[in-house]
matplotlib code that plots the C-alpha trace (Angstrom):
import matplotlib.pyplot as plt

x = [121.2, 122.9, 121.6, 123.6, 122.2, 118.6, 118.9, 120.2, 117.1, 114.8, 116.1, 114.9, 111.4, 110.6, 111.0, 114.3, 114.3, 112.2, 108.4, 108.8, 111.4, 113.4, 114.4, 116.6, 119.3, 119.3, 119.6, 122.7, 124.2, 125.0, 122.8, 120.0, 120.4, 117.6, 116.2, 115.2, 114.2, 113.6, 113.4, 113.4, 115.4, 117.4, 117.3, 118.9, 120.0, 120.2, 124.0, 123.6, 124.5, 122.7, 121.8, 120.2, 117.2, 116.0, 113.5, 111.1, 109.2, 108.9, 107.0, 104.8, 107.3, 107.1, 107.2, 110.1, 110.0, 108.1, 106.8, 105.5, 102.1, 101.4, 102.7, 100.4, 97.5, 98.0, 98.4, 95.2, 93.2, 94.7, 93.0, 89.8, 90.8, 92.7, 89.8, 86.1, 84.8, 82.3, 82.2, 84.3, 84.4, 88.0, 87.1, 84.5, 87.1, 89.7, 87.2, 86.4, 90.1, 90.7, 87.8, 89.0, 92.5, 91.8, 89.0, 88.6, 87.4, 83.8, 83.4, 86.1, 86.5, 89.1, 91.1, 94.3, 97.0, 98.0, 97.5, 93.9, 93.2, 94.4, 92.7, 89.5, 89.5, 90.1, 87.2, 85.0, 86.0, 85.2, 81.8, 81.0, 81.9, 80.8, 84.2, 87.0, 90.2, 92.6, 95.7, 98.7, 102.3, 105.5, 107.4, 104.5, 103.8, 100.3, 100.7, 100.6, 97.1, 96.9, 95.8, 98.6, 101.5, 101.6, 104.7, 104.6, 104.0, 106.2, 104.8, 102.5, 99.5, 100.0, 98.3, 100.4, 102.1, 102.2, 105.1, 104.8, 104.3, 100.7, 99.3, 97.0, 97.6, 93.8, 94.2, 97.0, 95.0, 92.7, 95.8, 97.3, 100.8, 102.1, 105.2, 104.9, 105.1, 104.2, 101.2, 101.2, 101.2, 98.3, 96.3, 97.2, 96.2, 92.7, 92.3, 93.3, 90.6, 87.5, 84.9, 86.7, 88.9, 87.4, 90.1, 93.8, 95.6, 99.0, 101.4, 101.1, 104.8, 106.4, 108.0, 108.5, 111.0, 112.9, 111.3, 110.1, 108.2, 105.7, 106.4, 104.8, 101.1, 101.2, 98.8, 96.4, 96.3, 95.7, 92.7, 91.5, 91.8, 90.3, 87.2, 87.0, 86.9, 84.6, 87.4, 88.0, 91.3, 92.8, 95.6, 97.7, 98.8, 99.8, 103.3, 102.7, 99.4, 100.0, 103.7, 104.3, 101.3, 98.2, 96.2, 99.0, 100.1, 96.5, 96.9, 100.3, 99.2, 95.6, 94.2, 91.0, 91.1, 88.0, 89.4, 92.4, 94.2, 95.9, 98.0, 101.3, 100.9, 97.3, 98.3, 100.9, 103.2, 100.5, 99.0, 96.3, 94.8, 92.0, 90.3, 87.8, 86.6, 83.3, 80.2, 78.4, 81.2, 81.8, 78.1, 78.5, 80.2, 78.2, 76.2, 74.8, 75.7, 76.9, 80.6, 81.8, 84.6, 85.2, 87.7, 87.6, 90.2, 89.3, 89.2, 91.1, 91.0, 94.7, 95.6, 93.0, 94.2, 97.8, 96.8, 94.7, 97.4, 99.9, 97.5, 96.6, 100.4, 100.6, 97.7, 99.3, 103.0, 102.4, 106.1, 106.1, 108.3, 110.8, 110.8, 111.4, 114.4, 115.9, 115.3, 117.0, 120.0, 120.5, 120.1, 122.6, 125.1, 124.9, 125.1, 128.2, 130.0, 129.3, 130.5, 133.8, 134.2, 133.2, 130.3, 127.1, 124.2, 120.3, 118.7, 115.0, 113.5, 110.4, 109.6, 110.5, 111.0, 114.0, 116.0, 119.7, 120.4, 123.9, 123.4, 123.8, 120.4, 117.5, 115.0, 111.5, 110.2, 110.9, 113.3, 115.5, 115.4, 117.1, 120.0, 121.2, 124.3, 122.7, 126.2, 127.6, 124.5, 125.1, 128.7, 127.4, 124.7, 127.2, 129.5, 126.8, 125.6, 129.1, 129.2, 125.8, 123.2, 120.5, 119.1, 116.5, 118.5, 117.7, 118.7, 115.0, 113.3, 112.5, 114.0, 112.1, 112.9, 111.1, 110.8, 113.2, 116.0, 116.2, 119.6, 122.3, 120.9, 120.6, 124.0, 125.7, 123.9, 125.1, 128.7, 128.3, 127.0, 129.9, 132.5, 130.9, 130.8, 134.3, 135.4, 133.6]
y = [88.7, 90.4, 90.4, 87.4, 85.3, 86.4, 85.8, 82.3, 81.7, 83.2, 81.1, 78.0, 79.3, 81.9, 81.3, 83.0, 84.3, 87.4, 88.2, 90.3, 89.1, 92.4, 92.5, 89.4, 91.4, 89.0, 92.0, 93.6, 90.6, 89.9, 89.3, 91.6, 93.5, 93.5, 96.6, 96.9, 100.7, 103.6, 107.4, 110.4, 109.6, 106.9, 103.1, 101.4, 97.8, 94.7, 95.4, 98.8, 100.6, 103.8, 104.2, 107.2, 105.7, 106.4, 103.6, 105.1, 101.9, 101.9, 105.3, 105.6, 107.5, 110.9, 112.6, 110.3, 107.3, 107.1, 110.6, 111.8, 112.9, 109.6, 107.5, 109.5, 109.1, 105.3, 105.3, 107.1, 104.8, 101.8, 102.8, 102.0, 98.7, 97.2, 96.2, 96.1, 94.5, 97.2, 100.7, 103.1, 106.9, 107.0, 105.5, 108.3, 111.0, 109.2, 109.0, 112.7, 113.7, 111.6, 113.1, 116.5, 116.0, 114.0, 115.7, 112.7, 110.6, 111.2, 107.9, 105.5, 102.0, 101.1, 97.8, 96.6, 96.7, 98.3, 94.8, 94.7, 98.2, 97.4, 94.0, 95.4, 98.3, 96.2, 93.8, 96.8, 98.1, 94.8, 94.8, 98.3, 98.0, 94.4, 93.8, 91.4, 92.6, 95.1, 97.0, 97.4, 98.7, 96.8, 97.8, 99.1, 96.9, 96.8, 94.2, 90.4, 89.5, 87.1, 89.3, 91.9, 89.4, 89.4, 90.1, 91.4, 89.0, 89.0, 92.1, 95.1, 93.2, 89.9, 89.2, 88.8, 85.7, 84.6, 86.3, 84.0, 80.3, 79.7, 82.3, 80.4, 81.2, 81.7, 84.6, 86.1, 86.1, 88.9, 91.2, 93.2, 94.5, 97.5, 99.7, 102.8, 106.1, 104.6, 106.2, 104.1, 100.8, 102.0, 102.8, 99.3, 97.7, 99.1, 98.5, 94.8, 94.4, 96.5, 97.0, 94.5, 96.7, 97.3, 99.5, 100.8, 100.7, 102.7, 104.0, 107.6, 108.1, 104.7, 103.7, 99.9, 99.8, 102.8, 106.2, 107.1, 110.2, 110.1, 112.1, 115.4, 114.9, 111.2, 111.0, 113.3, 111.1, 108.2, 110.0, 110.8, 107.4, 105.5, 107.9, 107.4, 103.5, 103.6, 102.0, 103.3, 104.8, 103.6, 105.6, 103.5, 106.2, 103.8, 105.2, 108.7, 109.6, 112.3, 112.0, 114.2, 116.4, 116.3, 115.3, 112.9, 112.9, 113.7, 117.0, 117.7, 116.6, 118.0, 114.5, 113.1, 109.3, 107.3, 105.2, 105.8, 103.2, 104.5, 103.1, 103.7, 107.2, 106.8, 104.2, 106.2, 103.1, 100.6, 98.2, 99.9, 100.4, 102.2, 102.7, 105.3, 107.4, 108.4, 107.8, 106.1, 103.6, 102.9, 102.4, 99.1, 97.7, 95.6, 96.1, 98.7, 96.8, 93.4, 93.6, 92.0, 93.2, 92.8, 92.7, 91.9, 94.5, 97.1, 100.5, 99.2, 102.0, 101.9, 102.3, 105.0, 106.9, 106.8, 107.7, 110.7, 112.2, 111.8, 113.5, 116.3, 116.9, 117.2, 119.7, 121.8, 121.7, 121.6, 120.2, 119.5, 122.5, 121.6, 117.9, 118.8, 121.0, 118.0, 115.8, 118.3, 118.6, 114.7, 114.5, 117.3, 115.7, 112.4, 114.2, 116.2, 113.2, 111.1, 113.8, 114.2, 110.4, 110.1, 107.9, 107.9, 108.3, 109.3, 110.6, 111.1, 113.0, 114.8, 115.9, 113.3, 110.4, 109.7, 106.9, 106.4, 104.6, 104.0, 104.5, 107.0, 106.3, 108.5, 106.4, 106.6, 103.0, 99.4, 98.7, 101.7, 101.1, 97.8, 99.5, 100.7, 98.9, 96.6, 95.3, 98.9, 99.9, 96.8, 98.1, 101.6, 100.2, 98.5, 101.4, 103.6, 101.0, 100.7, 104.5, 104.7, 105.2, 102.7, 102.7, 100.3, 97.0, 96.8, 98.9, 99.0, 100.5, 104.3, 106.1, 108.1, 111.2, 112.5, 115.8, 114.3, 114.2, 118.1, 119.5, 117.2, 113.9, 115.1, 116.9, 113.7, 111.5, 113.8, 113.6, 109.7, 109.4, 111.5, 109.5, 106.1, 107.3, 108.4, 104.9, 103.0]
z = [131.2, 128.3, 124.7, 123.5, 126.4, 125.9, 122.2, 122.8, 125.0, 122.5, 119.6, 121.5, 121.9, 119.3, 115.5, 114.6, 118.1, 117.2, 117.0, 113.9, 111.0, 110.4, 114.1, 113.6, 111.7, 108.9, 106.2, 107.9, 109.7, 113.3, 116.2, 117.6, 120.8, 123.4, 124.9, 128.6, 128.7, 126.4, 127.2, 124.9, 121.8, 123.6, 123.9, 126.8, 125.9, 128.1, 127.8, 129.4, 126.2, 125.3, 121.8, 119.8, 118.2, 114.7, 114.5, 117.2, 117.5, 113.7, 113.8, 116.8, 119.1, 117.4, 121.0, 121.9, 124.1, 127.5, 127.2, 130.6, 129.3, 127.5, 130.4, 132.8, 130.6, 130.4, 134.3, 134.7, 132.3, 134.1, 137.3, 135.7, 134.1, 131.3, 129.0, 129.1, 126.0, 125.7, 124.2, 126.4, 126.4, 125.1, 121.7, 121.1, 121.9, 119.7, 116.8, 117.3, 117.1, 114.0, 112.2, 113.2, 112.0, 108.7, 106.7, 104.4, 107.3, 108.4, 110.2, 111.6, 113.1, 115.5, 115.4, 116.8, 114.2, 110.8, 109.3, 110.5, 109.3, 105.6, 105.6, 106.7, 104.4, 101.4, 102.5, 102.8, 99.4, 97.9, 99.7, 98.7, 95.0, 94.6, 92.9, 93.8, 92.3, 93.9, 92.7, 95.0, 94.2, 94.4, 97.4, 99.3, 102.3, 103.9, 106.5, 106.3, 105.3, 102.3, 99.6, 100.3, 100.6, 96.8, 94.7, 91.0, 88.1, 85.1, 83.6, 84.3, 83.1, 84.9, 88.1, 91.3, 92.7, 96.3, 98.2, 101.2, 101.7, 102.9, 100.6, 97.9, 94.4, 94.0, 96.4, 94.6, 91.2, 92.5, 93.3, 90.5, 91.4, 89.6, 89.8, 91.9, 90.1, 86.7, 85.2, 82.1, 84.1, 86.2, 83.0, 81.6, 84.8, 84.7, 80.9, 81.6, 84.2, 83.0, 85.7, 88.0, 90.3, 93.8, 95.0, 94.8, 97.9, 98.3, 100.7, 99.5, 100.6, 100.6, 104.0, 103.6, 100.9, 102.2, 102.2, 98.6, 97.5, 94.7, 91.5, 91.0, 90.2, 90.5, 93.5, 91.7, 88.8, 91.0, 92.4, 88.9, 87.5, 90.4, 90.3, 86.5, 86.8, 89.9, 92.1, 95.7, 96.6, 99.9, 101.4, 103.8, 106.3, 109.1, 109.0, 107.6, 109.3, 111.9, 111.5, 108.4, 109.2, 111.3, 108.3, 106.8, 103.2, 102.0, 103.7, 102.3, 98.8, 98.9, 97.9, 99.3, 99.4, 99.9, 102.8, 104.9, 107.2, 110.4, 113.3, 115.0, 116.5, 117.3, 119.9, 121.6, 121.5, 122.3, 119.7, 117.7, 114.1, 112.4, 109.2, 108.2, 105.2, 103.5, 105.7, 102.9, 102.5, 106.3, 106.8, 104.9, 108.0, 110.4, 112.3, 109.7, 106.7, 105.3, 105.6, 108.8, 110.9, 114.7, 117.4, 121.2, 122.1, 119.4, 121.1, 124.1, 126.8, 127.5, 123.8, 123.2, 126.3, 125.1, 121.6, 122.6, 124.8, 121.8, 119.4, 121.9, 122.2, 118.4, 118.4, 121.1, 119.7, 116.1, 115.7, 112.0, 111.0, 113.8, 112.8, 109.1, 110.2, 112.1, 109.1, 106.7, 109.2, 109.2, 105.4, 104.8, 107.2, 105.2, 101.9, 102.9, 104.3, 101.2, 98.9, 100.9, 100.7, 97.1, 97.7, 95.7, 98.0, 97.8, 101.1, 100.3, 103.3, 104.2, 107.7, 110.3, 107.8, 105.8, 104.1, 103.2, 99.9, 98.7, 95.0, 92.2, 90.9, 92.0, 94.0, 92.8, 93.0, 94.2, 91.2, 91.8, 95.6, 94.8, 93.1, 96.6, 97.9, 100.6, 101.7, 102.1, 104.1, 106.4, 107.0, 107.6, 110.0, 112.2, 112.2, 113.4, 115.9, 117.4, 117.9, 119.6, 116.9, 115.9, 112.5, 111.1, 110.5, 106.8, 103.7, 102.7, 105.8, 106.6, 109.5, 112.0, 114.0, 117.2, 118.9, 121.6, 119.0, 119.1, 120.4, 121.6, 120.1, 116.6, 116.7, 118.0, 115.6, 112.6, 113.9, 114.2, 110.5, 109.2, 111.1, 110.0, 106.3, 106.6, 107.8, 105.1]

ax = plt.figure().add_subplot(projection="3d")
ax.plot(x, y, z, "-o")
ax.set_aspect("equal")
plt.show()
């Protein structure tokens, strides 16, 4: 069956025909394609089209799709079983690697998704501090648990409002939503809630409203103000962990958060999540402490084996300088093509993450991200797709690069970007 036929079937059985909303192409128009295989930097669709992929499973495929080492590790683990419901050796090795790579993490708990990781880290922060309120930032997405699906109120000092049906207003009242990169708003948020903030959770480098970097010194200020007020600092590094550096953003910025949320790469393409941090905080988790968190499939041997293989590859190859060079090449190609066309564009990029915003306004938070021309991006998206490049189907998502893009794939993609921009 081709993609149109599969989508027609899916629409009858699955809400919107997809199992995650952005896959529905609502932001860019048209109908989604279905994928039957992936290898290296390439997706193979149900229509037998080959696409250069800059979504990379939304982050995990840093080594490219279906890497032979990861595939072999899964096959070896599969020989012993798919799930045990007991402790297994793989989860111990994974914990050792995470602690080795991320110095702020002294103990870690495995779970099954980034959403579980952030939800559990916030519960732990509340249990540890004996406070109820949290601070998050507009545009930062931390999964779909109730306390995090909150949009900003009418001003910096107002508490949030539910951003989804089914989230009680009473839950939203304990979440304060502030603008990213705004020091004054953060100070005001703490002043308005003295002694009540359990934690501040942040995508240290935003990836879910497009890719946005923090202002110089902003993360250090965040570390200082949370310590001053006795609140925990949680870095959501589900996207950035192991992707921008072995130790994530906290390694690059030399910041030590209290808790860190991980996912994506540590599953090697299989479902996984983790959260970890200071030992005294983590020891508040059951069975040692009063904060309950559990999961039947947590530490699943197949996911752990795949993730271990991926992390070992990162340790051996240390590909970060190469990935940054690929990111710069892609960024420079888009900037040059837009200059030639007379189009305003912002292309924030670091390492293997990037975004393309069609705007003259430097993008540094949610509000400035929204100045991007989403309709123009939709036209650009479809022009690239028609020529063989797949970008995230939204103007407000980060793009990802893998080591498999080196060589012909990145060269061809840069040509396609330039041609697509010229034709806009």
